[in-house]
N, C-alpha and C positions, 0 to 999 in steps of 0.2 A: 513550298509553302507549308509552315507548320500552323495546324489549328489545335487549338486551345477550348477543351467541354466542360462549360460549366455548371453543376448540378444545380438544381433550384432549391435554394435556401431561403426563403422568405423566414425567419428565425436570428439564426445565428450561426455563426462559422466558427469553428473553434479552430487557432493558432496555435501553435507549441512552437516559442522563443525559450533561449534560455538569459537567465537573469544577470549582472553582474554581481561578481563577489558582492553580498552584502556589509561586508566591512570597509569599502569603499564608498566613496559618495559615487565616484564616475571611472571608469574604465577607458582605456584606447582599443577604439574601433578598428581603426585603418589610420596607418603613417604611409604618406610617400613625400621622396625627398629625406630631408634632413631636420628633425625634431627634437628639442630638447627641455629639460625638463629641471625644474630646483627645487627644490624643499625649503633655501634659506635664501637663494638670493645670490647665494657665492657659489657653490658646486654646482654644476649640470653636467646631466647623462643623459646619454641619448632615449629616445621613448621607443618601445614597442608594444607592438599588438598585446594586450590584455594587459599592461598595465595599469596597478591602481592609480588613482590621481582624487585629491582633495581641493575643494575650492580654493585655497591656499600656494597650492604650487603654482610656482611661475613656468609660463613655456615660450620659447624662442626658437626662431629656427629659421632657415637660408630660404632665400628666391626659390620660386616654384616647385613649395615645397605646402604639403596638406597635413592638416591631423584633422580627425574624426574622434571624436571622442562619446559615447554611449550612458545613456541613467541606465537604474534597473529596472523601470519601462522601455527600454530598447530607444526612446528618442536620442535621435544622433544631433551635436554640436558639430560645425566646422569651423574651422579656423584658415587662413592661407595667409592672414600680414604678415610681416616683416618687425611690428611692435612687439615689445614683449610686452604679454600680458598674462594674468592670473587665468586660470583654468574657471573660476566664478565668474570672472567676466565676461568669459566667453558663453558662458551659460545663461548670463545677463543678456548679451547681446541675442543669444537665441528667442529668450522667451519677449521680449519686445516687441520681436519680428512676431511671437505668435500672438501676442495681446493684442495688437494691430489688424492681426489677420483675422482675429477673434469678432473685429467690430466687423465686419465687412461678409464675414463667409457667408451666412447666410443671405446675401447678393450678389453672391456670383451666378455666372450665365452657365447652365449647365445645356450641353451639346447632345444632339439625337442620334439618332441611330443606332451602329453597332460601333464596340471600341473598335480604333484600329492601330498599330504601330507596328511598325519593319515588315508590312506585308503580313503581317500575323490575322488570320482569321478568328473569331472567338465566336463559337458557337454557342449560345445559351438555351434554355429550358426556358417556355414561354409563362409567363404571369411568375417573373423571377426578379428577386432584389442579389444582385451578386457582387465583388468586388475583385478588380482587376489589381496584383502586385506589380510594380512596374521599376526595373532595374535602374536604379537614378541616372546611372553610369553609361551603358549599353541601350536602354531603352527596352531591353529585353522582359518579357511579360510573361506573370506566372498567375496560372489561376486558382491556388492556394500555397498557404505557407509552407507546407511540406516541398513543395518542388523547389523552394528559393534556395540557392545552394548559402549554406554558412560564408559569412565575408561580406555577404552583398546589401548594400545602402538602398534602400525603396521606398519608392512613395503607394499611396495606396488611391485607386477609378472606383467612385463607389456609381453604380449602377442600378437603374429601375428599367426594370422591360417590361414589369406592371403594366396595368388598362388606369392604375390608379395615382397621384401623384401622394407622396409621400416623407416624411420629415423621416433623417437618420443620423446617425453618428456612429464612432468606431466605439465599440467601450472595450478595456484593454484588463484582463486581472491576472496579478502575477502571483505567483503559490498563491500565500495565505491571505493577502490583501484584498482590501475591498474594491469593486468594479472602479475605474476611473476611465472619462470621456479621453479618446485621442486628439479629439479635435474642439476647440472652446464653446465653439456656438454648434448646436444643432442646422442640419443642410434639408433645406428644403428643394425636392426634385417632382419636377414633374414627370407625369406618365411619357416611357419610353425614350429618358433621356439618362445625361451622366452625367457625374461632375470628377474631373481628376484633381487631385490636391499636393499638388508637387513641389510646395513650399513648406512642408512636414515629411519629414525622412526618419525611418526608422531604419535600425542594424539588424540583420539576422544571425545571432549568434548559434544558437545550438536546435536541441527539441529537447527542453527540460520543462520549462514554465507555460504555463496557458493565459492565452490572449484569446476575450468576445467578443466578436463582433458582433451589434446586433442592428439589423432595420427595425426602427421606431413603426 
């Protein structure tokens, strides 16, 4: 049984990531099956990891295929339908989900006790606010971004092991840009509870850019 030791961090945790090519709006993060792209709607080419994409590019795929694209803030947008669609529309669909999620995010039910997944124990220092990063496909858990393998799509669980209720969010800073919130609304966590936000996915690309996660 694997144990993950999480250090106390009532302040911030620094995460290192690699941003997408600044010249591209989006980058292919993961391809499963057969996925093709066209810049003009006539000529189609197979997509591969790290290909640069723009809003206007058209996407098509065969059955049982999947495309994950990532933006400059490592937010993942997924598509697995057979209908031809533009990259811009894939992003719009996800942003619609995020907007709807934002309306109800603060009302989500937190769960109490130690976070558990795949039989792993998570041991935390007392009176800490900490994060768990979970591989969206295998449900493997990581206690820091450094331990997440490149190429993993993951979601975040925010845990409040303090004796006080907390208002939290996750802020990120990419290179020289200003910090922005990962989630559209702050979350209210009662003491000794945690909240899993599995409908917002991020992609681990590398170890160059800096994300700062803050418990308010």
